[in-house]
C-alpha positions in Angstrom: 0.0 0.0 0.0 1.2 3.5 -0.8 3.3 4.7 2.2 1.7 8.2 2.2 -1.7 6.6 2.6 -0.4 4.5 5.5 1.1 7.6 7.1 -2.3 9.3 7.1 -4.1 6.2 8.5 -1.5 5.8 11.3 -2.6 9.2 12.5 -6.2 8.2 12.3 -6.9 10.4 9.3 -8.6 8.4 6.6 -10.1 11.5 5.1 -6.6 12.8 4.5 -5.6 9.5 2.9 -8.7 9.7 0.7 -8.0 13.3 -0.4 -4.4 12.3 -1.2 -5.6 9.3 -3.3 -8.2 11.5 -5.1 -5.5 13.9 -6.4 -2.6 11.4 -6.7 -1.2 10.3 -10.0 -3.4 7.5 -11.1 -2.4 4.0 -11.9 -4.1 0.6 -11.6 -2.9 0.1 -7.9 -3.9 3.6 -6.8 -7.2 3.5 -8.6 -8.0 0.1 -6.9 -7.0 1.6 -3.5 -9.1 4.7 -4.1 -12.1 2.4 -4.9 -11.5 0.4 -1.7 -11.6 3.5 0.4 -14.7 4.8 -1.4 -16.6 1.6 -0.8 -15.7 1.3 2.9 -15.8 5.0 4.0 -17.5 7.2 1.4 -20.6 5.6 -0.1 -24.1 5.3 1.3 -24.0 1.6 1.8 -20.5 0.8 3.0 -18.8 -2.5 2.4 -17.7 -4.0 5.7 -15.6 -7.2 6.4 -17.8 -9.5 8.5 -16.1 -12.7 9.5 -19.2 -14.3 11.1 -22.7 -15.2 10.1 -24.1 -14.9 13.7 -26.6 -12.0 13.6 -25.9 -10.5 17.1 -22.2 -10.5 16.6 -22.6 -8.9 13.1 -24.6 -6.1 14.8 -21.9 -5.5 17.3 -19.3 -5.4 14.5 -21.4 -3.0 12.5 -21.8 -0.7 15.5 -18.0 -0.5 15.7 -17.5 -0.3 11.9 -19.9 2.7 11.7 -18.0 4.3 14.6 -14.7 3.8 12.9 -16.1 5.3 9.7 -17.5 8.3 11.6 -14.2 9.3 13.3 -11.7 8.2 10.7 -13.5 10.0 7.8 -14.3 13.0 10.0 -18.1 12.5 9.6 -18.8 13.2 13.2 -16.8 14.5 16.2 -15.5 11.9 18.6 -17.8 12.7 21.4 -20.9 12.4 19.3 -19.6 9.2 17.6 -19.0 7.6 21.0 -22.5 8.6 22.2 -24.0 6.9 19.1 -21.8 3.8 19.7 -22.8 3.6 23.4 -26.5 3.8 22.5 -26.2 1.1 19.9 -24.2 -1.3 22.2 -26.7 -0.7 25.0 -29.6 -1.7 22.7 -27.7 -5.0 21.9 -27.2 -5.9 25.6 -30.0 -7.1 27.9 -28.5 -5.1 30.8 -30.1 -1.9 29.6 -28.5 1.5 29.2 -24.9 2.1 30.3 -23.5 5.4 31.6 -20.1 4.9 29.8 -18.6 2.9 27.0 -16.2 1.1 29.4 -19.2 -0.3 31.3 -20.9 -1.4 28.0 -17.6 -3.1 26.9 -17.3 -4.9 30.2 -20.7 -6.4 29.6 -19.7 -7.2 26.0 -16.6 -9.1 27.2 -18.8 -11.3 29.4 -21.3 -11.9 26.6 -18.5 -12.9 24.1 -17.0 -15.2 26.7 -20.4 -17.0 27.0 -20.2 -17.5 23.3 -16.6 -18.9 23.5 -15.0 -15.8 22.1 -12.6 -13.2 23.5 -13.3 -9.4 23.6 -11.0 -6.6 24.7 -12.4 -3.1 24.6 -10.9 0.3 25.6 -8.9 2.8 23.6 -6.1 2.2 21.1 -5.2 5.9 21.0 -6.6 8.0 19.6 -9.8 6.0 19.1 -11.8 3.1 20.7 -10.8 -0.5 19.9 -11.9 -3.2 20.3 -10.3 -6.6 19.6 -12.4 -9.7 19.2 -10.8 -13.1 18.6 -11.6 -16.8 18.7 -8.5 -18.6 20.0 -5.6 -18.0 22.3 -2.6 -19.8 23.8 -0.7 -19.0 27.1 3.1 -18.9 27.6 5.4 -17.6 30.4 8.5 -15.5 29.8 11.4 -14.0 31.8 12.4 -10.7 30.1 15.6 -8.8 30.8 14.9 -5.1 31.2 17.1 -2.2 32.3 15.8 -2.7 35.9 16.3 -6.4 35.9 14.3 -9.6 35.1 10.5 -9.2 34.6 8.3 -12.2 34.5 5.3 -12.0 32.3 2.4 -14.1 30.9 1.8 -13.8 27.2 -1.5 -14.7 25.6 -1.0 -15.4 21.8 -4.3 -14.4 20.1 -5.5 -15.9 16.8 -8.4 -15.8 14.4 -9.7 -12.2 14.7 -13.2 -11.0 14.0 -12.1 -7.4 14.7 -8.6 -6.0 15.1 -9.3 -2.4 16.1 -9.4 0.8 14.0 -6.0 0.8 12.4 -6.4 -2.6 10.8 -9.8 -1.4 9.6 -8.4 1.8 8.2 -5.6 0.1 6.3 -7.4 -3.0 5.1 -5.1 -5.1 7.3 -1.8 -3.6 6.2 -1.1 -2.1 9.6 -2.4 -3.2 13.1 -1.2 -3.5 16.6 1.0 -6.6 17.1 0.1 -6.7 20.7 -0.2 -4.8 24.0 0.3 -4.9 27.7 -2.5 -5.0 30.2 -1.9 -4.9 34.0 -2.4 -8.6 34.3 -0.6 -10.0 31.2 0.7 -9.3 27.7 -1.3 -10.0 24.6 0.3 -10.9 21.3 -1.1 -11.3 17.8 0.1 -14.8 16.9 -0.1 -14.4 13.2 2.2 -11.4 13.3 5.0 -13.1 15.2 4.8 -16.9 15.0 7.6 -17.1 12.4 9.9 -14.7 14.2 9.8 -15.8 17.9 13.7 -15.9 18.0 14.1 -12.6 16.2 14.4 -9.0 17.4 11.0 -8.2 16.0 9.4 -10.3 18.7 12.1 -10.5 21.4 12.7 -6.7 21.4 10.0 -4.8 19.6 7.2 -6.8 21.2 8.4 -8.7 24.3 10.8 -6.0 25.8 8.5 -3.1 24.7 5.4 -4.6 26.3 7.2 -6.0 29.3 8.5 -2.5 30.0 4.8 -1.3 30.0 4.0 -4.1 32.4 6.8 -3.0 34.7 5.8 0.6 34.5 2.2 -0.2 35.3 3.5 -1.5 38.7 6.1 1.2 39.4 4.2 4.2 38.1 0.5 3.3 38.0 -0.7 6.8 37.0 1.8 7.2 34.1 0.2 8.6 30.9 0.4 6.8 27.5 2.9 9.2 25.9 5.5 8.6 28.7 4.7 4.9 28.7 5.4 4.7 24.9 8.5 6.9 25.2 10.1 4.6 27.8 9.2 1.4 25.9 10.7 2.7 22.7 13.9 3.7 24.5 14.1 0.1 25.8 13.7 -1.1 22.2 16.6 1.1 21.1 18.8 -0.1 24.0 18.5 -3.8 22.9 17.9 -3.8 19.2 21.0 -4.9 17.2 20.2 -2.6 14.2 19.2 1.1 13.5 16.1 0.1 11.5 13.9 1.0 14.5 15.0 4.6 14.2 13.9 4.8 10.6 10.5 3.3 11.6 10.2 5.8 14.4 11.1 8.6 12.0 8.3 7.6 9.6 5.6 7.7 12.3 6.8 10.7 14.4 4.2 13.4 14.9 4.3 16.4 17.3 0.6 16.1 18.1 0.3 14.4 21.5 -3.1 12.8 20.8 -1.4 9.8 19.3 1.0 8.5 22.0 3.0 6.2 19.7 3.7 8.9 17.1 4.3 11.6 19.7 6.7 9.4 21.7 8.7 8.8 18.5 8.8 12.6 17.9 10.0 13.4 21.4 12.5 10.5 21.4 14.1 11.4 18.1 14.3 15.1 19.1 16.0 14.3 22.3 18.2 11.7 20.6 19.3 14.2 17.9 20.1 16.8 20.6 22.3 14.3 22.5 24.1 12.9 19.4 24.4 15.9 17.3 23.7 19.0 19.5 21.0 21.6 19.2 22.3 22.7 15.8 20.8 19.5 14.3 17.2 20.6 15.0 15.1 21.0 11.9 17.6 18.9 9.8 16.7 15.7 8.1 18.8 13.0 9.7 19.6 9.7 7.9 19.1 7.5 10.9 20.3 4.4 9.0 23.8 5.8 9.1 23.9 6.7 12.8 26.4 4.8 14.9 24.6 1.9 16.6 26.8 2.1 19.7 26.1 5.8 20.1 22.3 5.2 19.8 22.5 2.4 22.4 24.3 4.6 24.9 22.2 7.7 24.3 18.9 5.7 24.7 20.1 4.2 27.9 21.0 7.7 29.2 17.6 9.1 28.2 15.9 6.2 29.9 17.8 6.7 33.1 17.0 10.5 33.1 13.3 9.8 32.6 13.3 7.2 35.3 15.0 9.6 37.7 12.4 12.3 36.9 9.5 10.0 37.6 11.0 8.6 40.7 11.5 12.1 42.1 7.8 12.9 41.5 6.9 9.7 43.3 5.0 6.5 42.5 1.5 7.9 43.1 2.0 11.3 41.5 4.1 10.6 38.4 1.7 11.1 35.4 4.3 12.1 32.8 7.2 14.4 32.1 7.6 14.6 28.4 
């Protein structure tokens, strides 16, 4: 898929991707992509990817698909879109009306478990999820982090009915590979099953998410931007290449409403200051050519500085410093 389109979608801006495609130089691939986005987001009867024939589940999926379309294509503001979603989910549940989407999604989780399926709601910033899958496997790991060994439980998820808004926005080209909850880590099996001994899993998933798990314990009020900043620094400390820096550079965005993109922006800014001095600000840096040893050392120093700042604030008051 065209990289520029993915860049828009990563920021939750399907309307921007659509406008780009509308005016881009046409070719067979681009025209087909434009048609895909038209059919899913910009026609009266949208084409949605249902992976079930069960009527109640299809209605739940349609409720979320319509919500995704509303916020991603800028058809409604987020507050109104969430109100509509809450009302629709409430009507699908026998418990009656709920005061908040979190309450409705807790009820949905129980309902899906009764049907032998798994449901995880909440927000994958900047929008609501959720994730719905059919199968999972459990495995225990011991992960080396800057602070020592962290023991974690990993659930490998498989056979998704819904894989949150980014997967929906990119037709499966991009999606979360996993995440950390306060009780365990969750990993998309299909993404990593052929690379369990490679840095993509051992560093970018396992160490990244295990650092989240550790921070949930040490700094329980820490905000998502700081959580992502710390986990990305841990990745850089242990990754054997500089390819991560290139990936962070592509996703970096100074808008703090997208924690992953904002953390990449802050990280690269601080890293450039440390490696090249303030004179490098505003310049385009070829991160592929940056010395790996220097990156490793600088990332460790930044991580230590950030930890010291949070520790000084205190466990119960540290909500963020970047």
